[in-house]
Structures are given as C-alpha cells and as structure tokens.
C-alpha positions in Angstrom: 111.0 -50.2 84.8 113.5 -52.9 85.8 117.0 -52.4 84.4 119.1 -55.3 83.4 122.0 -55.9 85.7 125.4 -56.4 84.2 128.9 -57.1 85.6 131.4 -54.6 84.4 135.1 -55.4 84.0 137.2 -53.7 86.8 138.9 -50.6 85.6 142.6 -50.3 85.5 143.9 -49.6 89.0 141.1 -51.7 90.6 142.7 -54.4 92.8 142.2 -57.8 91.2 144.6 -60.3 92.8 143.4 -63.3 90.8 144.8 -61.8 87.6 148.5 -61.9 87.6 149.6 -61.5 84.0 148.5 -59.6 80.9 149.5 -60.3 77.4 149.0 -57.2 75.3 149.2 -58.1 71.6 149.4 -55.1 69.3 148.1 -56.0 65.9 147.6 -54.3 62.6 146.8 -56.4 59.5 148.2 -59.5 61.2 145.2 -61.9 61.3 147.3 -64.6 59.7 150.0 -64.5 62.5 147.6 -64.0 65.5 146.8 -67.7 65.8 150.4 -68.7 65.9 151.1 -66.4 68.9 147.8 -67.1 70.6 148.2 -70.9 70.3 151.7 -70.7 71.8 150.8 -68.2 74.5 147.5 -69.9 75.6 149.0 -73.4 75.4 151.8 -72.3 77.7 149.5 -70.4 80.1 147.0 -73.2 80.4 149.8 -75.8 81.2 151.3 -73.4 83.8 147.9 -73.0 85.4 147.4 -76.8 85.6 150.8 -77.1 87.3 150.0 -74.2 89.7 146.3 -73.6 90.3 147.1 -70.3 92.1 148.5 -68.9 88.8 145.9 -66.8 86.9 146.2 -64.8 83.7 144.3 -62.8 81.2 145.1 -62.2 77.5 144.1 -58.8 76.0 144.4 -58.6 72.2 144.5 -55.0 71.0 143.5 -54.6 67.3 144.9 -51.3 66.2 142.3 -50.4 63.6 143.2 -53.2 61.3 141.2 -53.7 58.0 141.4 -57.5 58.0 139.9 -60.2 60.2 142.2 -59.7 63.3 139.4 -59.1 65.8 137.2 -61.9 64.4 140.1 -64.3 64.7 140.9 -63.2 68.2 137.2 -63.4 69.3 137.3 -67.2 68.5 139.8 -67.5 71.4 137.5 -65.5 73.6 134.7 -67.9 72.9 136.9 -70.9 73.5 138.6 -69.9 76.7 136.0 -67.4 78.1 136.0 -63.7 78.5 137.7 -63.9 81.9 140.8 -65.2 80.2 140.8 -63.7 76.7 139.5 -60.2 75.8 139.6 -58.2 72.5 140.0 -54.5 72.3 139.2 -53.2 68.8 140.3 -49.6 68.1 138.2 -47.8 65.4 141.2 -45.8 64.1 144.9 -46.8 63.9 146.7 -45.1 66.8 150.2 -46.5 66.2 151.9 -49.2 68.3 152.5 -47.0 71.3 148.9 -45.8 71.3 147.5 -49.3 71.0 149.7 -50.7 73.8 148.8 -47.8 76.0 145.0 -48.5 75.5 145.7 -52.2 76.3 147.6 -51.3 79.5 144.8 -49.1 80.8 142.3 -51.8 80.0 144.3 -54.5 81.8 143.6 -56.0 85.2 146.9 -57.8 85.9 149.3 -57.4 88.8 152.1 -57.7 86.2 151.7 -56.6 82.6 153.5 -58.3 79.8 153.8 -56.5 76.4 154.3 -58.8 73.4 154.0 -58.4 69.6 151.5 -60.5 67.7 154.1 -61.8 65.3 155.6 -64.2 67.9 159.2 -63.2 67.2 159.9 -63.9 70.9 159.1 -67.3 72.3 156.4 -66.9 75.0 157.9 -69.2 77.6 160.7 -66.6 77.9 158.3 -64.7 80.1 159.7 -66.8 83.0 163.1 -65.2 82.3 161.5 -61.8 82.6 159.7 -62.8 85.8 163.0 -63.9 87.3 164.7 -60.7 86.3 161.9 -58.7 87.8 162.1 -60.7 91.1 165.8 -60.2 91.3 165.2 -56.4 91.4 163.3 -56.7 94.7 162.7 -54.9 96.9 160.8 -52.7 94.4 160.5 -49.0 95.4 156.8 -48.2 95.5 156.2 -51.7 94.0 157.6 -50.5 90.7 160.0 -52.4 88.4 160.5 -53.2 84.7 162.1 -56.2 82.9 163.0 -55.6 79.3 163.5 -58.5 76.9 166.7 -57.9 74.9 168.2 -59.0 71.6 171.5 -57.4 72.2 173.3 -60.7 72.6 172.2 -61.4 69.0 173.7 -58.2 67.6 176.8 -59.8 66.0 174.7 -62.3 64.2 172.2 -59.7 63.0 174.9 -57.4 61.7 176.3 -60.3 59.6 172.9 -60.8 58.0 172.1 -57.1 57.4 173.2 -54.9 54.6 175.7 -52.1 55.4 173.0 -49.5 55.1 170.7 -51.2 57.6 173.6 -51.8 59.9 174.5 -48.1 59.7 170.9 -47.1 60.5 170.8 -49.5 63.4 174.0 -48.1 65.0 172.9 -44.6 64.3 169.6 -45.1 66.1 171.3 -46.8 69.0 173.6 -43.8 69.3 170.7 -41.3 69.3 168.8 -43.3 71.9 171.9 -43.3 74.2 172.8 -39.6 73.5 169.4 -38.1 73.7 167.2 -40.3 75.9 168.1 -43.6 77.6 171.4 -44.8 78.9 172.3 -48.2 80.1 169.7 -50.2 78.0 171.2 -51.8 74.9 167.9 -52.8 73.3 165.0 -50.4 73.9 162.9 -51.7 71.0 162.3 -55.3 71.8 158.5 -55.7 72.2 158.8 -58.2 75.0 158.5 -56.2 78.3 157.2 -57.1 81.8 156.1 -54.3 84.1 154.6 -54.3 87.6 151.2 -52.7 87.7 152.5 -49.7 89.5 155.3 -49.1 87.1 152.9 -49.4 84.2 150.6 -46.8 85.8 153.4 -44.3 86.5 155.0 -44.6 83.0 152.1 -45.0 80.6 150.1 -42.2 82.3 152.9 -39.8 81.2 153.5 -41.2 77.8 153.1 -39.0 74.7 154.7 -40.8 71.7 152.2 -43.2 70.0 154.3 -44.6 67.2 157.3 -46.9 67.1 159.6 -44.9 69.4 157.2 -45.1 72.3 159.5 -47.7 74.0 162.2 -45.0 74.3 160.0 -42.5 76.0 158.6 -45.2 78.3 162.1 -46.0 79.5 163.1 -42.3 79.6 160.1 -41.8 82.0 161.1 -44.9 84.0 164.7 -43.7 84.5 163.4 -40.2 85.4 161.3 -41.7 88.2 164.3 -44.0 89.1 162.2 -47.2 88.5 164.5 -50.2 88.6 165.1 -51.7 85.1 166.7 -55.0 84.2 167.6 -56.1 80.6 167.1 -59.9 80.1 168.3 -61.8 77.0 165.5 -63.6 75.2 165.2 -65.9 72.2 164.2 -64.0 69.1 163.4 -65.0 65.5 163.1 -62.7 62.5 159.6 -62.9 61.2 159.0 -62.2 57.6 156.9 -59.1 57.0 157.3 -57.8 60.6 160.3 -55.5 59.9 159.9 -51.7 59.5 160.5 -50.1 56.2 164.2 -49.2 56.7 164.8 -45.6 55.8 161.5 -43.7 56.4 160.7 -45.6 59.6 164.1 -45.0 61.1 163.8 -41.3 60.0 160.5 -41.0 61.8 161.9 -42.7 64.9 164.9 -40.4 64.9 162.6 -37.4 64.7 160.6 -38.8 67.6 163.8 -39.1 69.7 164.6 -35.4 69.1 161.0 -34.5 70.0 161.3 -36.5 73.3 164.5 -34.8 74.3 163.5 -31.2 73.2 160.0 -31.3 74.6 161.1 -32.5 78.0 164.1 -30.1 78.0 162.0 -27.1 77.1 159.2 -28.0 79.6 156.6 -28.6 76.9 156.3 -32.0 78.4 156.7 -32.3 82.2 157.3 -35.1 84.7 156.5 -34.5 88.3 158.2 -36.5 91.1 155.0 -36.1 93.2 152.9 -38.1 90.7 151.0 -40.9 92.3 150.3 -44.4 91.0 146.7 -45.5 90.6 
C-alpha cells in the first residue's frame, strides 16, 4: 500500500536560515483584539520584506485554550498569507501565559524569537529597537543574547494614573523581583522580548513557572548562565481589559517569586552550567 507523502514542519532546533523572526502571540479569550495586532504585525512584516527580499519571517499564534473564536480568527490569516508565514497552535487546555509561550517557542523555527502579547499594547515596529539592542550586545557568547522591551521610562506617568493601592503593589512586586530573583532589569514583565534561538533554547528548556511570573524565572535563568541582556525602551499603551486583577494576581506572582528563589536555593530545581543548546 502506498503511503501519502507529507512535508513536516522542521522541529525546534532544526536549522532554517530563511526564517529569521517569530511572533509568538499568547491569547486567551482575545479573538476581538487578535485582528488588531495581526494586521499591524503582518502589515509591517510584509512591507519590510518588500524593502528587503532577504528578510523572512513566520508568525505563530498560540491559543491558550480559549473558549471563543481566537483560533478561527487566526486561521483566516493563515489562509491569506500561507502556512509558511502564519501558523496557529491551539492548546486543548489553558496552561497559563508562560506555558503557552513556552509551547510557541519550541514550535518556532526562527533564528530570532520575538515574544509579543496579542493585545497590541506595544507597537510592533518597535521590534527594530530590540534588534538594534540585540546587535549592540555582539559578540554574543555561544550565540546567546536577549533584548527586553521596557516600560520603565513611563513609570512616573503610570504612577500618576494609578491608585495608591496599585502603586504600592507595583513597587512591592519590583522590590521582590530585585531582592529574590533578578537584578539590573527594571521591567521584567513587559511582554515584548527578543531572544536569539540559542538563548531561547537554553532558558525555556529550564523554565518551570507557567503563569504570569514566568518572565522573572526566564531572566533569572538567563543571568545564571550569564547570557547578555539589554533593556530597551518601547512605546506602550494601556489596553482596556488587558490588566491583571490587582490583588489576587499580584499575590500569586509574589508567591511564584518565593517559589523560584526557594526551589533553586534548596536544589529542588537545578541549573547546570554544562547544559547544551539545541
């Protein structure tokens, strides 16, 4: 019996030089905002490819077990632009933002991997700022480097608009991040991050946290392995409905910070300097 032949997507870690960027959109019940981000991102990427034919990209939308039409909406872009440029990864169960992004990273094929939230709070053309920041870090040790989008320059403005309670929670979280896990990075939670393929492999393969505090563990791992990190100011807009529920979400994130510190300190979680990238 003859078997149908099919072309499989290359696995993560398989060299694919004609795929230079990945946009990993984490989505949960955001079908209404997906078109806004996708139109902006794909419009920019298509124009950039016309200016520079050597530039290639892929967009991977990760639907984190949403109950709405997120995947259906995203598939329309796959049909329009082709599966080589747009792919959709639909998770059966909600894994949390960290778990969804991790699945997206390990399904990606890009030389550089860009993480971005589906709400479009950060303007997509700012990816060029991250690329410049990444290039300024060269030479990259073992081809590893990370550029983090940052809203720290907007802190004074955000404080003026927040209630005293939310401001207190924000400063308390920043202190815990600095005291327990990550030093030298003012904004760990901005969802706009660009990683080299090797840096993504080294950090995400050791990641445990699957909820909102995963960024902190990601940067904790990166600093352990002495991966160069640069913080780059980006434009950012508050999107209605995209904020965390203040008290309980911050409490959960604070708990995760303690878990990160204690589990690595006690050896429950281990990082080995001899770990190899894929």
